[in-house]
N, C-alpha and C positions, 0 to 999 in steps of 0.2 A: 439783745443785739439784732439789728435789722438784717434782712436777707442780703441787702446790698453791701452791708459792712462785712458779712461773712464771706461773700464772694470776693470782696476787695482784699481780704486777708490772703486769698490764694492767688488772685491775679497779680498782686504785687510781687509774687515769687514765680512769675511765669518762666523765668530763665531756668529755674530748677526743673520745671516740667519739661522744658525743651531738652535740657541735658538728660533727664531721666528717660524720655522717649528715645533720644538718640542712642543712649547706652543700651536701651532695650533692643533697638533695631540692630545695633552692632553685635550684641550677644546672640540674638536670633540668627544673624548671618554666620557667626562663628559656629554656632550649634549645628546649623544646617550644612555648613561646610564640612564639618568633621563627624557628624552623626552617622551611624550605620543605618542605611535604609532597610526597612523590613517589608516583605511581600506577604500577601494573604493568600493562603491556599484553602480550598473548600471542596468538600465532597458531600453528596446527598445520597442517603440510603433509605430504603423502605423496609420497615419492620414487618415481616410476614406473620400474619395471624394464623395460628394453627387451629384448624377446625375441631380436631379431637384433642384429648388430653395431652398426648405427645405421640409423635410418629412411631417411636420405638416401642410404645406400649399400646399401640392401636389394636393389637391382637386381643387385649383384655377389656376393651371398651364395653363389650356386651355383658361383662360381669358387673358393671356399674360400681366398681370399687373406688375409682378416682373421680367419679361423677362426670358431668358434662365437661368436654374440653374447654379450658379457659383461654381467654384472649390475652396475649402478651401486653403488659402495661408498658407504655412508652417510657414513663418515668423510670421504671425499673431497668429497662434496657439502656437508658442513658447512663444510669449509675454503673451498670456492668461495663459499658463501653469505656467509661472514664475511670475504671478501677486501676489501682496502682499496679496490680499484677500484670494487666494487659500492657501497660506502658513499659514495665520492666522487660517484658518479652520483646516489645518493639525495639527498645534500646539494645538488647542483646543481639537481635537479628541484624540490625543495621550498624552495630558497633559504634553507636553514637557516644559511648563513654570515652572514646579516643578522639581528641580534637586536634587538627593540624592547622597552624596559622603561619602567615608570612608577616613578620614584624616590620612595622613602618616607623617613621619618625614621630608621627602623631597617633595613629591608630593602626591596629593590626587587621588583616583580612584572613578570613577562614578559607581553608582549602577543603572542598567536600568531595567532588567527583574526580577531578584530574590530579590525584595525589602523586607527587614525585617520588615518595618513599612509602614503604610499608613497615610497620613495627610488629615484630613477632616476639612472643613471650615464651620463655622456657617453663615458667611456672604454670600451674593449672589455672583454668579459666575462673574457677571459684575464688582463687586468691586475687587474681587480677581484677575481677569484678568488684571487689571490696577495697581496692587499693587506690591511693592518690599519689600522683607524681607529675612533676613538670620538668622537662629538660629541653635543651636548645641545640639546634643543628645548623651547620654551615656547609652545604655541599660544595666541595672544592672542585671536583671533576666527576667523571663517570665511575671512578674507582674508589675515591676516598671522600671523607667528610670530617668536619670538626664536631666534637661533642662536648657539652658542658651542662652542668646542673644550675649554673648561674647565667643570667642574661648577659651580664657584662664580664663574667668570669673568663678565665683562660680556657681555650678550646683545645681539647686533646684530639689528635688525628686518629681515625679508625678507617679500616677498609670495610666495604659493604659485605655483610655476611659474618662479620666477626662478633663474637660474644662481648657484650658491654655490661659490666656489673652495675647494678643499681640497688636501691633499697628494697625493691620488690622482686629481686632476682635478676638473672641475666636476661638481656633483651638482644635481639638481632635486627639490624636495619638492612632492608633490601631495597634496591632502587627500582623505579619504573622508568626505563630508558626513554620511553615515549614522551614523558613530561618532565624528566629531571633536568634536561638542558635549559628549560625556562627558569630554573630556580638556582642555578649555579652562581655562587657569590652572594646569595641572599641569606638572611638569617631566618630560620624557621623555629617555631616552638611546637612541642607536642605535649599536650596535657592529658593525663589519665585521671578520670574522676569516678568515684564509686557509682555503680549503675543506678542504685536507688536514688541518689541525688539528681542525676540527669533525668531519670524517669519522673521524679516529682516536679522537676522544672518544666518539662513538657506537659505534664498533667495539668499544671496550673495555667499554662499558656493556651491549652486547647479549649475551645468553646464548643459545647454540644447542646443543642436545643431543638425542640420540636418546632415545625413550621406553623403549627396551629394547635389550639386546645384539644381538638378531637382528631388530629392528624397522626398518622403512623409514619410520616416522613420526617427524618431527622437530618439536620444540617450540622456538619462538623467542620470547624474552621480553625486554622492555626497560622500564626504569623511568624516568620523567621527571616533572617538576613539573607538566606540562600533559598531561592524559590524551589529548586529541585528537592531540597531537604524536606521542606514542609509537605510537598506532594508525596514523597516517599514515606514519610511518617504516617500521613493519613491513609494511604493505600495499605500499608503494613498493619495499621491499627484495625482496619476493617477485616483484613485477612485473619489476624489473630483472633478477633471477636468471633468470626464464623467458624474458624477451626476449633476453638475451644468449645463452642456450642455443639458442634458435630461430635467431638470427642466425648463430651458429657453424655450425649445420647447413646453413643456406641458402648460406653461403659455400662450403662443401665441395661441395654439390650443384651450384652454379653452375660451379665449376672443373671438376668431373667432366663436366658437360654440354658445356662448351666443348671439352674434350679429345675427347669422342666426336664432336662435330660436325666437328672437324678431321680425325679419322680417317675419318669417313664421306666427306668430300670426296676424300681420297686414295684410298680403296678404290673410290669411284664412278668415278674416272678409270681405275683399274686394271681394273675390271669392263668398262668400255666398250672398253678396248683388247683384252681377251680376247675379247669378243663380236665385235669387228671381225676378229680373227685367225681365229676359227672360221668366220665368214662367208666370208672370202676363201679359206680352205683348202678348204672344201666346194665353193665355186664353181669354184675352179681344178681340183680333182680330180674333181668331179662325184660326190661321195660322198652316198649316201642312207641305207645300212644296213650295220652292221658286227656283226651278231649271230652270225657264223659262227665266232668265236673259241672256242677250247677252254675248256670250263667250269672245268676245274681251273686252267689257266694264268691264266684271267681272275680267278678268285677269289683266287689268290695275289697276283697283280699288284694287284688292287683293294685287298686288305688292306695291302700294302706301300705303295701310293701314298697310302692314307688316313693312315698313320702319317707318311709323308713330308710330306703337306700340313699335318698338325697341327703338325709340327715347324717347318715354314716359317711357319705362322701365328704360332706363339710367337716365332719369330725376327723376324718382321715387327713384331709388337707391341713386342718388346724394343728393336728398332732405332728405332721411332717414339718410344718413351718416352725413350730415350737422347738422341735428337736434340732432343726437347722440352726436356730438362733442359739441354742445351748452349746452347739459345737463351734460356733463362730466366735473366735477370740479377738479379732481385730476390729477395725471400723470400716469394713468394705461395704459397698452398696448392696442393699437387700433386694431380693426379688419383689417385684410389685405386681399386683393384679393376678394372684395365683388362684383365685376362685373363691375367696372368702367374702361373705356378704356383709361383714361387720364394717361400717364406715369409719369407726374410730381407729381400727387397725390400719386401714388403707391410708387415712390421714397421717397417722404417726409414721408409717413406713415411708410416705412421700417426704415428710419433714426430715426423717433420718437420712434418706438418700441425698437431699439437698445439702444438709450439713456435712455429710461425708464427702461430697464433691467439693464443697468449699474448703474443707480441710485438706483435701488432696492438692487443690490449686495453691493454697497458702504454703504448703510444704515445699513447693518449688523455690520459694524465696525466703523461707524461714525454717528453723529447726523445730524439733518436737517440743523443746523447752520454752518456746515462745508463749507468752501469756495468752495470746489469741488462740493458739493451737490447744493449749491446756484447757481453756474455757470450752472450746468445741468438743474436746474429748469428754469433758464432764457432761455436756449436753447430750452427746451421743450415747454415753453410758446410761443416762437417765431415760432417754427415749427407748433404748433397747430393753431396759427393765419394764418400761410401760407396755411395750409391745408384747413381751413375754407374759406379763400379768394379764393383758387383754386376751391373749391366746389361751391362757389357762382358764380364764372365765368362759371363753367360747367353748372350750372342751367340756367344761362342766355342764353348761347349758345344753350342748348337743348331746351329751351323755344322758341327761334327763329326758331330752326329746326322744332319743333312741329307745330308752326304757319305756317311755309312755307309748310310743308307736308299737313296740314289741308286745306290750300288754294288750293293746287293741287288736293286734294281729292274732294273738292267742285266742281271744274271745271269738273273733270271726272264724278262725279255723275250727274252734270247738263246735261251731254251728254246722260246719261241713262234716258232720259225723258219718255221713254215708261214704265220704271219699276215703279211699284206703290210705294208710300211713305211707305207703310207698310212693303214691302220687304226690302227696304233700312234700316229702323229702326231695323228690326229684325236681319239683317246681322251685323249691328253695335253691337248689343247686343251679338250676338253669337261670333263675333271676339274678343270682349273685354273679353267675358267669356273664350275663348280658350287661350288668352294671359295670363290672370291671372292664369289660371289652369296650363299652361306650366311653368310659373315662380314658382308656388307653388311646383310643382313636382321637379323642378330643385333644389330648396333650400332643399327639403327633402333629395334628393340624396347627396348633398354636405354636409349636416349635418352628414350623416352616414359616408361619406368618412373622414370627419374631426375627428370623434370619433375613427375611425379605425386607422388613422394616429397618434392620441394622444396615443392610447393604444399600438402602436407598435413603439414608439420613440426609436431609436437606439443610442448608444453612438457614440461620434465623433472619437474615437480611438480604435484600437485593439492592445492588448498587444502581442508583438512577443516573447520577452524574459522577463519572470518575474524578479523582482528585485533579484539580486544575487551579490556576491563578484566577482570583476574582477580577483583577485588573493587571495590566502590564506595568503600570506605574507603582511605585512604593506606596503603601498605605500609611507608613510611618517613616519619618516625620512629615507632616503636612505643612508646606511652606506658608500658606495663607494663615492658617490657624496659629502657627508658631510665631509669625510676625505680629499678628493681632494680639496674641497673649503676651508677647514680650513688650509691645507698646503699652498695653494696659498695665502690665506689671511695672514698667518703667514710670508710668504716670502715678500709679498707686503708691510707690515708694515715697516720693516727695510729698504726696498728699497725706500719707500716713504719718510721715515725720512732722509735717506742719501741724496736722491735727493733734498728734500726741504732744507736740511742743505747746500748742495753745491750750490743750486740755490740762497739762501739768503746770502751765505758766501761772504764777501767782505774783507777778511783778506789774508795776505801772509802766505803761509804754508811751502814752501821750495824753493830751487833755481829755479826749473822749473817754478813754478807759478810766481816768481818774474821776470824771464827772459821774460815771455810773455808780461810784462808791460814795462820793461826797453829797450827792443829791442836792439839797438846798444850799450848801456851803459853796460859795463861788470859787471858780478856778480862774485866776487872773490872766494866765498866759502859759506859754511853753517856750522854752529856750532851746535852740538847736544844738546838736552835737558838733563839737569843734574838732578839727584835725590837728595833728601835731604842729603844723606850720601856721595855723590860724592864730590871730592876735587874741589875747585873753581879755583885753580892755578895749572898749569902743572909743572911737575918736569923734571929733566934731564933724557933723555932716556925713556921718558914716551911713552907707547904704547896703551894708552887708545883711545877710539873713539874721545874724545875731542882733544887729542894731534895730532891724524892723520888728523883730519879736519883742525886744525890750520896749520899743515905742508902744506896741499894743499893751504890754504889761503896764507901762506908765499910764496910758489912757484909762485902763480899767481901774487902776489904783486911784487915780485922780477922781474917778466917778464915785468910788467908795468914800473917799475923804470928803468930797463935797456933799454927798448924800447923808453922811453921818455928822456933818459939822453943825447943822442947825440944832439948837438946844443943848450944845455941848460947850462947856467952858474951855477956853484956849483955842488953839488953832487946829486941833485934831490932826496933827501932822507927824506924830511919832509912830514910825513903822518898824516893828521888830521882825527880823528875819531869823528863822530857826529851821530845824530839820529833825529827823528821827535819830540818825547816827552820823558820825563824821564821814566825810567823803561824798556827800550828796550835793555839794556845790552851794551851800548857803553863803559862804564868803564871796564866791564868784558872783552870785546873784546880787549880793549887797553892794559890792563895789561897782558893778556895771549899772545897777539901778541908780546909784548915786551919780554916775557919769551921765546917764541919759536924762536924769532930772536937771543936772547942772547945765546941760546943753541948751536948755530953754531959758537961760539967764536967771535961774532961781538960785537962792542961797541954800546950799545943801550941806548938812553936817553928817559925816559918816563916823559912827562910834563902834569900836571893837569891844563888845561886851563878852566875848568868849575868852575869859581871862585864864582859862586852863590850857587852851591850845590856840594862841594868837596866830593869825595868818596874814594880816595886812602887810607886814613887813615884806613878804614875798611878792605881793602884788604891786606895790608902789616902788619898783626898782627899775633901773635902766636909764638910758639917755632921755627917754620921752617924759620922765617924771622930774619936775622941778620943785623941790622943797623950798618954799619961800622962807626968808630969814625970820627968826624968832629969837627971844632972849636966850642967852647961853646958860642962865642959871637953871632953867627947867628944861634943858635940852632933851632929856630922856624920860620926862614925866608922862604918865598915861593915866588911864582910868583907875587902876589900883592905887597909884600914888595919890591921886586926888581924894579917893575915899578914905585912905588911911591917914593922910596928912591934911588937917583942916586949914593949914596955912596956905595951901595951894589953891589958887583961884581957877575958875573954869577957863579963863583966857590963857592961863599958863600951860594948859595941856592941849589946846587947839593948835593943829598944824595946818596952815594954809598950803595948798598944793595946786600946781598947774600941771594937769595931766592931759596931754594931747589937746591943748588949747581949751580945755575945760577946767574951770577953777572950782575946787571943792575944799572943804575943811575936814580934817580927819582927827579923831581922838583915838590914839592907839590904846590897846588894852593894858599896856604897862608890864611891869615884871610879874611873874607868876607867883601869887601869894601862897602861903602854906594853908590858909583857911578860906578858900574862895567863897563857899556858901555863906559863912558868917559875915564876910566882908560885904557881900551884896545886900545883906539885910540892914545896912547902915542907912540912916536918914539922909546922908550925903547923896545917895543915889537919886532920891526923889528931888532933892534940890537941884541936882545936875539937870535932870530931864525938864523940870519946870523952867529953868533958866534958858536952856538951849531952845526949847520949844517956842519961846517968845522971840528969839533972835533969828531963827532960821525958818525958811519956807518948808523945808523937809528935814526930818531927823531920821536917818536910816541907822538901825542898830543891828549889828551882827552878833547874835547870841549863841550860846552853847547848844548842842543837840539836846532835844527835849527828852528823849528816852534814855539817855546815857547818864545825865546828871540833873540835879534839881535846880541849877543856877537860873535857868530861864523862867521856871515857875515862880521864883522869888521876885523877879522884876517885871513879870507880865502885867501886874496891876497898873504899871505906869505906861503901858502901851496903848496907843489908840487903835492900832491895827496890828494883827499878827499874821505874817505871811509864812506859810509852812512849805518848805522846799522839798519836793520829791524828785528822785532821779530815775529817769526811764531805764528799765532793765535792771535796776538795783533795788529800789524801794518796793517792799512787799505790800500787798493789799492789807494785811493785818496791821502793818505799821501805820497806815492811814487811819485805821479805826481808833488808834490811841488818842490823837488830838480831837477826833470827833467825840469820843467819850468824855474827854476833859471839858469840851464845850458844853455837852449836855449837863455835866456836873456843875457848870458855872465857873470853872477855873480858868477858862479862856474866853475872851470876848473879841468880837469882830475878826473871826478866823477866816482866812482865805488860803488858797493853795496856788502853787506854781510848779510846773513840771520842767525839770532841767535835763539836758543831755538827750534830747529827743532826736532819733535818727531822721535823716531827710525824708525817707519814704513814709515815715509815720507822722511827719510834721504837719500840723493843721488839724482841724476838727474832723476826726475820723479819716484823716488822710485825704480830705476832699479839696483842700487848698493849701498853698504854701506861702511862706513869707519872703519878702525881699525882692530886689531887682537883680541881684548878682548871684542867684542861686546856682551852686555848683552842680553840674550834671555828672552823675557817676559814669565811669567807663563800663563797657559791657562785661569786662572780666571781673568787676567788683560786685560782689553779691551782698 
């Protein structure tokens, strides 16, 4: 099919596109008229990069336990911002789970800030936050109101402040006199939704994204029907995000400070004991000065002892940490950066604290039996065992190191044989005293630093632009886009329907579509579709569309007859009319073809050879049909009587008729025989056709449907031309393949086609031209 023909298919249905576009515009207007406009709120924040590991642990950076301070990843912060727990806290703070609306005839309007009433609950917040309820109010005056659980149900009168029983417990309605007067006589609805559902709804609507790939600036936007609500939610979300971050830092700082305080108490007792030993030793031995030791031995001994004391310090810290873990039964945050140099312990401690904080946040909205909490408990237990195992390994290594250093010290001291035993013991006591005192002072300093860090915990983000409306006009719906989309959709619907119809269509519609199938087999013409009031038979000098189409059909048929006449015995004038199935108009074509041929003053004989279902009697009725006189003896004789009764002559069954000033002869089919097929196999049939072919210019034979019975195939050898009638919109393309196959098999000769019942918009070759001079124009409302 050419592009022009494809376009023609759609342009002929232009009215459907106009209707579709009009309906689309109307629907867009109605949608914009009643749609709730939404406004976009936006806030910009800057994620602050922490130069050290964390501000609350900055006191231990010099121990290099947590490594160099890491930079906050913007992607991680976006996920934290958009966490479900944050939105649950926002909904709780703003009480967004309680929605107030004014009911209208078409749509309802939400009341956000200037609420005329307040709903108070007797039950605990934990129950209300998980409940769902909708009820309706009608403020009558400043003192009473109507209450109902059904929108159209009966309203029971209550006074403000009175307890109202509901499925979630008693509620109390209190008025706000400042705004109540504006809503008297109106119907209000109050809906209570579980907090997690509301939180998940706003979580899905909130868009959080970084302004660039390497940027620490995050843009947060939210659309809502109430501009102030979107602004409040964004501001509260930033507040909750920063508050939670500060709270996390303070929890870790508190735990670290408590651990340091416990270690200070232990070391303080140890320092007092060492001081007491030094005092008693000096008093007992009367020692005042030990500067006489050899400088070399002293230096070596001092270095060795320093290493030994450092190892013992590490061993002491590891033992204390291991003991602390053994006594800790819950999943609280562990002290971090306590002085151990083992990076694996520091990494495991940091991971443990992260999971412990996550567990604590989740417990705000879930119980301990929640699968996520149980999973976290299992991970925390595993990490705690890992840390204890690492600490035990560190203790063993440090113990070996202490033993090794002690052995080295013994060898060095043995070299200092000239130094008195008293001096050696005193030095041991003094060095132990110095080490313990140094550790004591170190922990005091770190405790102060930790308290300062806890007091100065800063938020993780800085607000660049406070929450504001992106534009004063609604961002949804957009009128231009809505109208454009509706028009496109309105055009696509008829286009899709037409396309689907054509795609699924397997029917013949006009001469052009039939020729695509028949190829070399000629299509002689197409006959228009008639209305209920149109005449079924043409008259003389008829100029209707039907008459003009039949004239073209006659011309093409004459051309075939004349082109095949040379070299053929006889007149080559026997034209058989058939079809696939009944109802395709072969009788209609036969009678009108006979009429149009008779209008040229030719002798035409019309034979009804469909002896199973004769139709001629219904066509030649009425005042316009004049049956000429014939002998009374064979008044009802027809084709079947002629074949069956050899005493009947051809002239006995011919019925001369004057139809609308056209004279034709008709042979009716006769009575329906019990054996039609066997009857048509008689030699009398050939005699009949040979006889009438010589007497008439044209012999038109209306035969039985080809695909239904075998009658037509029995008599087709006598046909000079076989015209196969197809009906537009009825005959399937597969039905056309049947006679073409018979032609290839040699069972049909001189096959041609005609299309009947073609609609006016499809009439003509590809719809490019029309027939007749009195073509009826369709009204605009007829599609």
